[in-house]
C-alpha positions in Angstrom: -2.9 22.0 -45.2 -2.4 18.5 -45.2 -5.0 16.9 -42.6 -2.9 14.4 -40.6 -4.3 10.7 -40.6 -4.3 7.6 -38.6 -2.7 3.9 -39.5 -5.3 1.5 -38.1 -2.5 -1.3 -39.3 -0.1 0.6 -37.0 -1.9 0.6 -33.4 0.6 1.2 -29.9 0.0 2.3 -26.7 1.0 5.6 -25.3 3.0 3.9 -22.5 4.8 1.8 -24.9 6.0 5.4 -26.0 7.1 6.1 -22.8 9.1 3.0 -22.4 10.9 3.4 -25.6 12.0 7.1 -25.2 13.0 5.8 -21.6 14.9 3.4 -23.2 16.5 5.9 -25.5 17.3 8.1 -23.0 19.4 5.9 -20.8 21.4 5.3 -23.7 22.5 9.1 -24.2 21.4 10.9 -20.4 23.2 9.3 -17.7 21.8 11.5 -15.6 17.8 10.0 -15.8 17.0 7.4 -13.4 13.7 5.8 -13.1 11.8 4.7 -10.0 8.8 2.8 -9.6 6.2 1.5 -7.5 6.7 -2.4 -8.3 4.5 -1.7 -11.3 7.5 -1.5 -14.0 6.0 -4.2 -16.3 2.3 -2.2 -16.7 4.3 1.5 -17.1 7.0 0.1 -19.1 10.1 1.0 -17.4 10.6 -2.4 -17.4 12.7 -1.5 -20.3 15.0 1.0 -18.8 15.2 -1.6 -15.9 17.0 -3.8 -18.1 19.2 -2.1 -19.6 20.2 0.1 -17.0 19.6 -1.8 -13.7 21.9 0.5 -11.3 19.8 3.6 -12.4 16.5 1.8 -11.7 14.8 1.7 -8.3 11.6 -0.4 -7.2 9.9 1.3 -4.1 7.4 -1.4 -3.8 3.8 -0.4 -3.7 4.5 3.0 -1.7 3.7 6.0 -4.2 4.7 8.7 -1.3 7.4 6.8 -1.1 8.0 6.8 -4.5 7.7 11.1 -4.6 9.8 11.7 -2.2 13.1 9.1 -3.6 12.0 11.4 -6.5 12.8 14.5 -5.1 15.9 13.1 -3.1 17.1 12.1 -6.4 16.9 15.6 -8.2 18.5 17.5 -5.2 21.2 15.4 -6.0 21.4 16.5 -10.0 19.9 13.6 -11.6 16.6 13.8 -13.7 14.1 10.9 -11.9 10.9 10.0 -14.2 8.6 8.1 -11.4 5.7 6.1 -12.5 2.4 4.8 -11.2 -1.0 4.7 -12.7 -2.5 7.6 -12.8 -5.0 6.9 -9.8 -1.9 6.7 -7.3 0.6 8.7 -8.5 -1.9 11.7 -8.8 -4.1 10.8 -5.5 -2.0 9.0 -3.4 0.9 10.4 -3.3 -0.9 14.4 -4.0 0.6 16.0 -0.8 4.4 14.9 -1.5 4.3 16.0 -5.2 2.8 19.3 -4.0 5.1 20.4 -1.1 8.5 18.1 -2.1 8.4 18.3 -5.6 6.4 21.1 -7.0 7.2 24.2 -4.4 10.7 23.8 -4.4 10.8 23.5 -8.1 12.7 20.2 -8.7 13.2 18.6 -11.3 11.0 15.4 -11.1 9.2 13.8 -13.7 6.2 12.1 -13.2 4.7 10.0 -16.0 1.5 8.1 -15.1 -0.1 5.3 -16.7 -3.2 3.5 -16.6 -5.1 6.8 -16.8 -9.2 7.1 -17.7 -11.7 4.6 -18.8 -9.7 2.9 -21.3 -7.8 1.0 -17.9 -10.8 -1.0 -18.9 -11.9 -4.2 -17.1 -9.6 -3.2 -13.7 -13.1 -1.0 -12.6 -13.9 2.7 -11.4 -11.5 2.4 -8.7 -8.3 2.2 -11.2 -9.6 4.4 -14.0 -8.7 8.0 -12.9 -10.7 10.5 -14.4 -9.2 13.3 -11.9 -5.4 13.6 -12.4 -5.7 16.8 -15.3 -7.7 18.7 -12.3 -5.8 17.4 -9.1 -2.8 18.3 -11.0 -2.7 21.5 -13.0 -4.2 22.9 -9.5 -0.6 23.1 -8.5 0.9 26.3 -8.7 3.7 25.7 -11.5 3.2 22.1 -12.3 3.2 21.0 -16.1 0.4 18.5 -17.4 0.4 16.9 -20.4 -1.6 14.0 -22.0 -0.2 12.5 -25.7 -2.4 11.4 -28.2 -0.5 8.7 -29.4 2.9 6.5 -29.1 4.8 8.9 -31.2 4.0 11.9 -29.5 4.3 10.6 -26.3 7.8 9.8 -27.4 8.3 13.5 -27.9 6.7 13.9 -24.8 9.6 12.5 -22.8 12.1 13.6 -24.4 11.0 17.4 -24.7 10.6 17.1 -20.8 13.8 15.5 -19.8 15.6 18.7 -21.5 12.9 21.1 -19.3 13.7 21.8 -15.9 11.3 21.4 -13.4 7.9 19.5 -12.3 5.9 17.4 -15.0 2.8 15.5 -15.0 2.5 13.1 -18.0 -0.3 10.9 -18.5 -0.5 7.5 -20.8 -2.7 5.1 -21.4 -3.3 1.5 -21.6 -4.5 0.6 -24.7 -3.0 0.0 -28.5 -4.3 3.0 -30.6 -4.1 4.1 -34.1 -0.6 5.5 -34.6 -1.6 9.3 -36.2 0.8 10.1 -39.7 2.1 13.4 -39.8 4.5 15.1 -41.3 7.2 17.7 -39.7 5.4 17.6 -36.5 7.8 18.3 -33.5 6.2 18.6 -30.1 6.6 21.7 -27.7 5.8 22.5 -24.6 2.3 24.9 -24.1 1.9 24.4 -27.8 -1.5 23.4 -29.4 -0.9 20.8 -32.4 -3.2 22.4 -35.3 -4.4 19.2 -36.6 -7.0 21.1 -39.4 -8.8 24.4 -40.0 -12.1 25.0 -40.4 -14.3 27.8 -40.1 -17.5 26.3 -38.3 -16.7 25.2 -35.3 -13.4 24.7 -33.2 -12.6 21.2 -31.4 -10.0 21.1 -29.2 -9.3 17.3 -27.9 -6.0 15.3 -26.3 -5.3 11.9 -25.2 -6.7 8.9 -27.2 -10.1 11.1 -27.8 -7.7 13.0 -30.6 -8.5 9.7 -32.9 -12.1 10.0 -32.4 -11.7 13.3 -33.0 -10.5 13.1 -36.5 -13.2 11.1 -37.5 -15.8 13.0 -36.0 -14.1 16.0 -38.1 -14.3 14.1 -41.3 -17.9 12.6 -40.8 -18.6 16.6 -40.6 -17.1 17.6 -43.6 -18.6 14.9 -45.3 -21.6 16.9 -44.3 -20.5 20.7 -45.5 -19.5 21.5 -41.6 -15.0 22.5 -41.6 -13.7 22.2 -38.4 -10.7 23.4 -36.9 -9.3 20.7 -34.7 -6.3 21.3 -32.2 -4.8 18.4 -30.2 -4.0 20.2 -27.0 -1.2 18.0 -25.2 -0.7 20.3 -22.7 -3.0 21.0 -20.6 -0.8 23.5 -18.7 0.5 25.4 -19.6 -2.3 25.5 -22.6 -2.1 27.3 -25.3 -4.1 30.8 -25.1 -2.8 31.7 -28.4 -4.4 29.1 -30.7 -7.9 28.7 -29.0 -7.8 32.7 -28.6 -7.1 32.4 -32.5 -9.6 29.7 -33.4 -12.2 31.0 -31.5 -13.0 34.3 -33.1 -12.7 32.3 -36.4 -14.8 29.5 -35.4 -17.4 31.5 -33.0 -17.9 27.9 -31.0 -15.7 25.8 -29.0 -15.8 22.0 -28.4 -13.9 19.8 -26.3 -13.1 16.3 -25.6 -11.1 14.2 -23.4 -10.9 11.5 -21.4 -11.4 13.0 -17.9 -14.2 14.5 -15.9 -15.6 17.7 -18.1 -15.5 19.1 -14.4 -11.1 20.4 -13.9 -9.5 19.1 -16.8 -9.3 20.4 -20.6 -12.9 21.4 -21.3 -12.7 23.6 -17.9 -9.0 25.0 -18.6 -10.3 26.5 -22.1 -13.1 27.6 -20.7 -11.6 29.6 -17.9 -10.0 31.1 -20.2 -12.1 32.0 -22.8 -15.0 33.6 -20.0 -12.3 35.7 -19.4 -10.7 36.9 -23.0 -13.7 35.6 -25.3 -16.7 34.5 -23.9 -18.4 32.0 -26.3 -19.9 28.8 -25.7 -18.0 25.6 -24.9 -19.5 22.1 -25.0 -17.4 19.4 -23.5 -17.1 15.7 -24.1 -15.8 13.6 -21.4 -17.0 11.5 -18.6 -19.8 13.6 -17.4 -19.2 13.7 -13.2 -19.6 9.9 -13.0 -17.6 6.8 -12.2 -16.3 4.7 -14.6 -17.5 0.7 -14.9 -15.5 -2.6 -15.5 -15.3 -3.5 -19.2 -13.5 -3.6 -22.2 -12.2 -0.3 -23.1 -13.9 0.2 -26.2 -17.5 -0.6 -24.5 -16.7 1.9 -22.1 -16.1 4.8 -24.8 -18.9 3.6 -26.5 -21.0 3.7 -22.9 -19.9 6.6 -21.7 -20.4 8.9 -24.9 -16.8 9.0 -25.9 -17.0 8.4 -29.4 -16.7 10.3 -32.8 -20.4 10.2 -33.2 -20.8 12.0 -29.9 -18.5 14.4 -30.5 -20.0 15.2 -34.6 -23.7 15.9 -32.2 -22.2 18.6 -29.7 -20.4 19.7 -32.2 -23.8 20.3 -34.7 -25.4 21.6 -31.0 -22.5 24.0 -30.7 -22.7 25.3 -34.1 -26.4 25.8 -33.5 -26.1 28.0 -30.2 -23.5 30.5 -32.0 -25.4 33.8 -32.5 
């Protein structure tokens, strides 16, 4: 199968994919309404606000009210998209999300921008590396993290059609757009980006680009890896994980999140019961972020392709 590639000439942020998809939905879906917590320039909901001001609501710096308002709009038969920074939407508003949105299974879409350390200069207080864990622990919640601009647009359209609560993390930095052929995002299904027999690499978010580079480097050394883009963290694609785990015999997970509670934990939890093998995790090693450029922070915290290559080689050595 032909492997996807990245186009460094085209770099866009996933948050821009969100803003553009919302703008498209506004034209075709009169039921779509958008709420923000005084951050519409950063979350890119301002594109929708400008085009459809009567369907946009800025609740101010009040994330709990943001989610509560969204719940009320959902009960009125509308499809609300509520946005703020990941730190505040998953953290400050968590109890409202749990009890007012997910418990009654309301049709609210929570799209959180500025997730992970690629927030950069805003520093550790704004670099949310816990949101996957916080959100996937809520029963019946769907949790998604797109790899690039194009996938993000597909995700926003997909969740608009899905009936139920969803949490999506989008990012701040401009990252390479992945060139794919005939790719269609489906909630709960992994994207098989490359197939190999030596090691299974599972990644999501902006780290997918780094994983793609790692797979190429490994290939040059005669190591053939399977690469899965696991955009949906919950419900995770158990079928794909099990199939390729059996074929490869060892797994590496890659994420811009704490290694506790995120993608790596979700994969480990499943495999420990179904097919126990080594799962090595590339991610934030239970530490807070720092202030710096997003590229410097990926280097500092070991979230680059070279770190994935090193971890993959270690995983292969651990195979029985």
